[in-house]
C-alpha positions in Angstrom: 0.0 -0.1 0.0 2.9 2.4 0.7 4.3 1.7 -2.7 0.8 2.6 -4.2 0.4 5.6 -2.4 3.9 6.7 -3.4 3.0 6.1 -7.3 -0.1 8.1 -6.8 1.7 10.8 -5.2 4.2 10.9 -7.9 1.4 10.8 -10.7 -0.4 13.6 -8.9 2.7 15.7 -8.7 3.6 15.1 -12.5 -0.1 16.1 -13.4 0.2 19.4 -11.3 3.7 20.1 -12.7 2.4 19.4 -16.3 -0.7 21.7 -15.8 1.5 24.4 -14.3 4.0 24.1 -17.2 1.1 24.4 -19.7 -0.3 27.7 -17.9 3.1 29.1 -17.8 4.5 28.1 -21.3 1.6 27.0 -23.6 3.6 28.2 -27.0 6.3 25.8 -25.8 3.6 22.7 -25.3 2.0 23.5 -28.8 5.5 23.3 -30.5 6.1 20.1 -28.5 3.1 18.6 -30.0 3.8 19.5 -33.3 7.3 18.0 -33.0 5.8 14.8 -31.8 3.3 14.7 -34.4 6.3 15.1 -37.0 8.0 12.2 -35.5 5.1 9.8 -35.8 4.1 11.1 -39.5 7.3 10.4 -41.4 8.6 14.1 -41.4 12.3 14.3 -40.7 14.5 17.0 -39.2 17.9 18.1 -40.5 20.3 21.1 -40.1 22.7 22.7 -42.7 25.1 25.6 -42.6 24.5 28.1 -45.4 26.8 31.2 -45.5 27.7 30.4 -42.0 24.3 30.4 -40.7 22.8 27.3 -39.1 19.5 26.6 -40.9 17.1 23.9 -39.7 14.6 22.1 -42.1 11.9 19.5 -42.4 11.7 17.0 -45.1 8.9 14.5 -46.1 8.2 12.2 -48.8 10.2 9.6 -50.7 13.7 10.4 -51.4 13.5 9.8 -55.1 10.4 12.0 -55.3 10.3 15.1 -57.4 11.4 17.9 -55.2 9.3 20.6 -53.9 10.4 23.6 -51.8 8.1 25.5 -49.6 8.9 28.7 -47.8 7.2 30.2 -45.0 6.1 33.8 -44.3 7.0 36.5 -41.6 7.1 35.1 -38.2 6.4 31.6 -39.5 8.4 28.4 -39.6 8.6 25.0 -41.5 5.5 23.6 -39.4 3.4 26.1 -41.1 3.1 23.8 -44.2 1.9 20.9 -41.9 -1.5 20.7 -43.4 -0.5 20.9 -47.1 2.8 19.0 -47.1 1.4 15.5 -46.5 -0.8 15.7 -49.7 2.2 15.9 -51.8 4.4 13.6 -49.7 1.7 10.9 -49.9 1.4 11.5 -53.9 5.3 10.6 -54.1 6.9 14.1 -54.0 10.0 15.0 -51.7 9.0 18.1 -49.8 11.7 20.5 -48.3 10.6 23.1 -45.8 13.3 25.2 -44.5 13.1 27.5 -41.4 14.5 31.0 -42.7 17.2 32.4 -40.6 15.4 34.0 -37.5 12.5 31.9 -37.4 11.6 28.5 -36.4 14.5 26.3 -35.2 17.1 28.1 -37.4 19.8 30.5 -36.0 19.0 34.0 -35.4 22.3 36.1 -35.9 22.3 39.7 -35.0 24.6 40.6 -38.0 22.1 39.3 -40.6 19.8 41.7 -42.6 16.5 39.5 -42.8 15.7 41.4 -46.0 13.7 39.2 -48.6 16.7 39.5 -50.9 19.1 38.1 -48.3 16.5 35.3 -47.3 16.3 34.5 -51.0 20.0 34.0 -51.3 19.5 31.6 -48.1 16.9 29.5 -49.9 19.2 29.3 -53.1 21.9 28.2 -50.7 19.6 25.6 -49.1 18.8 24.2 -52.6 22.6 23.9 -53.4 23.1 22.2 -50.0 20.4 19.7 -50.8 21.7 19.1 -54.5 18.4 20.5 -55.8 19.2 21.8 -59.4 15.3 22.6 -60.3 12.3 22.5 -58.1 8.6 23.3 -57.8 8.9 26.3 -55.4 6.4 27.7 -53.1 6.1 30.7 -50.8 3.5 32.1 -48.5 3.1 35.6 -47.6 6.7 37.0 -47.2 7.9 33.7 -48.5 5.9 34.3 -51.7 8.1 37.6 -51.9 11.1 35.5 -51.5 10.3 32.8 -54.1 9.3 35.4 -56.7 12.7 37.0 -56.4 14.2 33.5 -57.0 12.1 32.8 -60.0 12.9 36.1 -61.5 16.6 35.9 -60.8 17.2 32.3 -61.2 14.5 31.0 -63.5 16.5 28.0 -64.5 16.1 26.7 -60.7 12.3 26.8 -60.8 10.0 24.5 -62.9 6.8 25.8 -61.3 6.1 28.5 -58.9 3.3 28.6 -56.2 2.3 31.8 -54.3 0.0 31.7 -51.3 -1.3 35.0 -50.1 1.7 36.4 -51.2 3.5 39.9 -50.5 5.9 41.4 -53.0 4.1 44.1 -55.1 4.5 47.8 -54.0 1.9 48.0 -51.3 1.1 50.1 -48.3 -0.4 48.2 -45.5 -3.7 49.6 -44.3 -3.1 48.0 -40.9 -0.8 48.7 -38.2 2.6 46.8 -38.8 3.6 46.9 -35.2 0.8 44.1 -34.5 3.3 41.7 -35.7 5.1 42.0 -32.5 2.1 42.5 -29.9 3.0 44.0 -26.7 -0.3 43.5 -24.9 -3.5 41.1 -25.1 -5.4 43.6 -27.1 -2.8 43.8 -29.9 -2.6 40.0 -29.9 -6.4 39.9 -30.5 -6.1 42.6 -33.3 -3.5 40.4 -34.8 -5.7 37.4 -34.9 -8.5 39.4 -36.4 -6.1 40.4 -39.1 -4.9 36.8 -39.7 -8.2 35.0 -39.8 -12.0 35.7 -40.3 -14.0 35.1 -37.0 -11.0 34.4 -34.7 -11.2 32.6 -31.6 -10.7 34.4 -28.1 -7.3 33.9 -27.1 -7.0 33.0 -23.5 -5.1 35.5 -21.2 -2.3 32.9 -20.3 -1.7 32.1 -23.9 -1.7 35.9 -24.9 0.9 36.3 -22.1 3.1 33.5 -23.6 2.9 34.9 -27.0 4.0 38.3 -25.7 6.9 36.7 -24.0 8.1 34.9 -27.3 7.7 38.0 -29.3 9.5 40.0 -26.7 12.5 37.7 -27.3 12.5 37.4 -31.1 10.4 40.4 -32.1 13.5 42.2 -33.3 13.8 39.9 -36.1 10.3 40.4 -37.3 10.8 44.2 -37.0 14.2 44.2 -38.7 12.4 42.1 -41.7 9.3 44.4 -41.7 11.5 47.5 -41.8 13.4 46.2 -44.9 10.1 45.2 -46.7 8.6 48.7 -46.0 11.1 50.5 -47.8 9.8 49.1 -51.1 13.4 48.4 -52.5 12.7 44.8 -53.4 9.3 45.0 -54.7 8.6 42.4 -57.6 6.3 44.7 -59.7 8.6 45.0 -62.8 10.0 41.4 -62.4 6.6 39.6 -62.6 6.0 40.1 -66.4 9.3 38.2 -67.3 8.3 35.1 -65.6 8.0 32.2 -68.1 7.2 29.1 -65.8 3.5 28.1 -64.8 2.6 29.9 -61.7 -0.2 29.1 -59.3 -1.5 31.9 -57.2 -3.9 30.9 -54.2 -5.7 33.5 -52.2 -8.3 33.7 -49.2 -10.8 36.2 -50.2 -11.1 37.2 -46.6 -7.3 38.2 -46.4 -6.7 41.4 -44.6 -3.0 41.3 -44.5 -2.4 41.0 -48.3 -5.9 41.7 -49.7 -7.2 39.7 -52.5 -6.8 42.7 -55.0 -2.8 42.1 -54.6 -3.2 38.5 -55.9 -5.5 39.6 -58.8 -2.8 42.3 -59.6 -0.1 39.5 -59.8 -2.2 37.2 -61.9 -2.3 40.1 -64.4 1.3 40.8 -64.3 2.4 37.1 -64.7 2.1 35.7 -68.3 1.3 32.2 -67.4 -0.5 32.4 -64.0 -3.7 31.3 -62.7 -5.5 32.5 -59.8 -7.6 30.3 -57.4 -9.7 32.3 -54.7 -10.6 30.3 -51.6 -14.0 31.5 -50.3 -14.0 32.3 -46.5 -10.4 32.1 -46.0 -8.0 34.6 -44.6 -4.2 35.1 -44.5 -3.8 31.8 -42.8 -5.5 29.8 -45.9 -2.6 27.3 -46.2 -3.2 26.2 -42.5 -6.9 26.6 -42.2 -8.1 25.8 -45.6 -5.6 23.2 -46.5 -8.5 20.7 -47.6 -9.7 23.3 -50.2 -6.3 24.2 -51.4 -4.5 20.7 -51.4 -6.4 19.1 -54.4 -5.5 22.2 -56.6 -2.1 22.3 -55.7 -1.3 18.5 -56.4 -3.1 19.0 -59.7 -0.9 22.0 -60.6 2.4 20.1 -59.9 1.4 16.9 -61.4 0.8 18.3 -64.9 
């Protein structure tokens, strides 16, 4: 009986400790659950040094599959493709998802610019490190801007291009860009309202942990945002020269990069097709993956 009581006390203590840890660090628990899911779904982790910067990446699908590289957006990470990548992997494609410097589990050096142009150089370096001569290349939001630069300046490396609610055109945001580094619970709620239609309420303890994380890493987002707002790397003049097939996917409720940006890109790019996802916001690749995945697979399979 003494042994049973001791075991019960240990279990009770573990439950209390786990609950307290979740309340204090819910972001860490959410990350842990995603990493665990990766381990059980055939997604592999790797690291590579690119220009002296440690870059973490995820890879899924058969080793001999046709390569697809997917680039996340501002404040994002490789796991942002978790709802789209499995469709391609199960269809036999090899999916590479790097964490850009400053994001996810990659290094965030103080000396790096975090501009879209320098991030594009990192993605090219990643492709070189993976021995990928030519890929189907996709990017979301800031990642879409990055892959546009790659497609325009290294067209021989890109067989097909996919843009998801992409930035890149000259555009003055109608929203407060400081919301990407929220410093109070109200700003967390405002950011969620920008990112998705009808956002759920964020519990206070979750908002507090989000603010803790952005307090530690927000300088990277601020530096990247400041670079983008200069407009020096916009792609308006580059897009008409793209010759590869281009799929443009857009949530019609996007408030970060509104639908008119996608429509403008579709007019500028000679071989582009625009697929508008009704009822979806800027987080369409996560929240509306079931609607996007079939079109994405059909596009890369042509």
